N, C-alpha and C positions, 0 to 999 in steps of 0.2 A: 504493500499498500504506499509506503514512503517513497517508492522509486517512482510510481504513478503520480503522486502529488509532486514530487520534484519536477517530473517532467512536464507537468502542467504550469508550474510557476516559472520555469525556464521558458516555456513558450510564451508567457505573458510578457516576459521582457524583451522579446524581439521587436514588436511594434516600438518600445520604449527605446531600444537601441537605436532603431532607425530615426527616431525624432530626436535622440541626442547629437547622432551625426549630421542630422540636416540642420542643426543649430551651430554645430562645429563648423560646418560649410559655410553658413552666413558669416560666421565670424572670420573665418580664413579667407573667404571670398575667393574660393575655388574647390570645386568638388574634389579636384585631384589632390591639393594639399590635406583636405580634410580627411579623405579616405587614407592617404599615407599616414596621418598622426593614428588613425585609430587603428590600422594594420600593424605601425610601428609598437604601439602599445600592447595589442593582443600578442604579438609576437614576443614581446619581451616578458610578458605573463607566463606564456607557454614555456619559455625556456626556464623561468623560475620553477614551474610546476614539474617539468620533466626533471630538472636537478634535485628538486625536493623529493620526488618519490622514487628516483632511480629507475625509472622507466625508459627502455630504449632497446631499439632492436640492432641487429648486426647484419642487415641485409643491404647496406647501401651501395656495395659493390654491384649487387644483383640488379638494384634500381636503376645505376648508371649504365649497365648493360642491356636495359630494358627497352622497351618503345618509348618513343620521343612523347607520347601523349600522357605518359605517368607524370608529367611535370606542368601541365596545362592547369591544375586544380587551382593554383594561385592566381593565374589570369582570370580564370571563370568568376572567382571569389572578389576580385577586384571590380568587374564589372557589375556584378550582383550588388555589392554595397555601393558603389557610386551610382548606380541606376535607382536604388532606394533613395539615394539623397536628392535625386534629382525629381523622383516621382511622387513622393509624400507631399509636398506643397502643392502639386498639381492635381491629384487624385485623391488625399486624404488617406488616413491610417489603414481603413477597412480594405478600399481598393488595392492600396500598396502591398497588403497582406494576402487577398484572394486571388487576384490576377496572377502573380508568379505560381500560386498553385496549379492553375490550369496548365501552364508551361511545364511545371513540374511532371504533372501526370502524364502529359503527352511525350515528353521526353522519355519518361521512365518507361513507358509502355514500349516505346521504339528500342530502348536499350535492352530491356529484359526479353524482347521478343528476338532481337538478332544476337543477343549475347555480345553486345558492344562493351569496350574499356574493360574487358576482363570479367565481366558479369555474368552470373549462370544465366544461361538460356532458358527462357520459360514459354510455353505455348499462349498464345494470344486467346483468351476465354471470353466466352460472350458477357459473363459477368462483369470482367473488365472493362469491356467496350462500354457496357449499360453504364457502368459507374463513370466513365469518362464523360459520357453523355451528360449525365446528372451534374459532374462538375461544371460543365461547358453551360448547363441551364442555371446552376446555381450563380455563376460567375456573372452571367446577362442580368438575373435578378438583382444581384448586388450592385453593378456597375452602371446600369441605364437608369438615369433618374426620372423619376414619375411626375407627371403633370405637363400641362402645355407650357407653363413658365418656368419649369425647372431650369435654374442657371448652369451654366458651365462651370467648372471647377476652376477659381481662382481667376475668372475672366478669361479664361482661355476658349478659343472658338471650337465649335462642333469638331472638326477635322483635327485640329490639335488635340483634343482630348482622346479621340479615337487612337491618334498616333501614339501617345504616351501610354494607352491602354495595350496596344500591340507590343510596346516595348517592354511593358511589365511581363506579359507573356513571356516573351523572348528572353528575357534574363531569369525567368523562372526554369526555363529549359537549360539554360547555362547552370543553374543550381543543381539539377539533377545530374548533369554529367561532371560537376565538381564532386559530388557524392559518390560516383561511381568510381572516378579516377582516385579519389583518396581511399577509396575502400580497397581497391587493387594495390595502391602503393603503401598502404598500412599492412597489407598481408604480405608484402615481400619484405618491409622493414620489420615487420615483428612488433609493430606499436602503431595504433590507431592516432595516438597523441604525437608521436613522431612524425607522421605522415600528416598531421594537421600543422605542426610547426615547419615541416618543408614546405607546405601550400602557403602558409603566412610569409614564409621568407621570400619565396618566389614573388608572391604579390609585393611585398614591401620593396624588394629590388626594382621591381619593374616600376613602381610608382616614383622611387627615388630617380630614376632615369628620367622619367616623363615630367616630373617637377622640375629637374636641373635643366633640362632642354627648355621648358616654358619660361623659367626664369632667365636664361641666357639669351633669348628671344623678346624680351621684355614683356612677356604675355601673363605674367603672373604679379598680380598687384599686392599680396601678401596679405596677413592678418590686419584686422581693424586696430588703429592707433588709437581712437576713441570711444570711449563708452565701456562700461563694465560687460565683462564676458560671464555667461550663466554659468555657474560652478557644476552644473550637473551634465554639461554638454562634453566633459572628459570622461565620463563613464561608459561611452558607446563601445571603445576599445575593450575594456574589463569584462564588459558585457557579452561582447563578441568572443573573447576567448573563454569565458565562462559557458557559453554556449554549445561551442566546439567540444569543450573536455566533457561536459555533461551529456552531450550527445552521443560521444563515444562509449562513455561508461554506462549509460542507461541502455544503450542498444545491447551492450553484452549481458545486462541483467534482465531486461523484460522483452528483449527481442526489438529489431529494427522497425517491425511495423508498428507494433503497439508504441514505441518511442514516437513515431511520426505522426501518429493519429492523436495521442495525448498532447503533444507540443502543438500540433495544428489547433486543437481545441483551445489551448492556452493563448495563441498567437492572435486566434479570431476573437477571443474575449477581451484580449488587450486592445486590439485594433478597436472594437466596439467602444470601449471604456475611453479611449483616447479621443476618438471621434465625438462621442456623445458628450463629454464634458471638456472638450477643449484642452486636455492636458498637455504638460510638456511645450506649450507655446504654440499649438496646432490650433487651427479654424475648426469651431464646433460644428458638427454636423450630425443632428439627432439621426438616429437609426429608424427608417421607416418600416412598416410591416412587410411591404414587399422585399425590404432587404434583409428584414430578419427571417423570412421564408427563404430567401436566396442562400443565406447562410446554412440554414440547415439542410438545404437540398444538397449543397456542396459538401458539407461534413459527410453524408450519407453517400455520396458518390466516391469522396475520397475512401471512406471505409470500403466499399464494394472492390475498388480497385486493389488496395492493399492486402485484403484477406482473401480475395476470390482464389 
């Protein structure tokens, strides 16, 4: 029971982490710099955890001799985190949580069906297809505003909003790829935590190069020099490291499927709370009946896909 409660609480922190990184991005005046700060903090904390626990594998040589895709997990993570920083102010916490779920489900089905990135191949069953359809229906109910005068998010035009929604689905697909890649890397290294550290290190290194190039070209304004920074914006990195650590630990305890479902429930609940009450500097967006039904349909669809 404690493991399930932990997964639920960790899921609740995911939308909060996104809000923290969004605020950090506003202060840094660059999504690249904000993502770099968050990744660097997560990397440092994972190093501390690994040193403290003594957990580590001896398969680095095998990983270096393996396929090139073993190292793309960090790049997928960079796009996912930076994408959330850009998406949340435009779509709100709930859509930023649920739209990537559709991408995760679609990419997950493709990866499992064809056994990509070292994953175990599994047949595409009718129940999984039905679950994916329910996820799509739920996402539509959650994402499409109701009423003739329903405003576009943050003043965006209708086409722009749908472009951002499509981007959210795409980064969700990258999240599934990252999970599959890191799982294979963890098996080779003998430690999921060490695989997570490799992923964060690759991402951090990539971001350092990008930020240095932008700074050299004069396209990086740098952090705000005036006005107080929100103290809570620095916790996005620690929450990210905690999420990765607990995800690895809980999956080994209660199973990957159960961990995903319970964390998803927590993430949806966290997104609803943030949107409903305008927490952590976000715009207040009350949850309508249609959106509530959509969340329920989406959750049932995810459960079908994961447990079919």
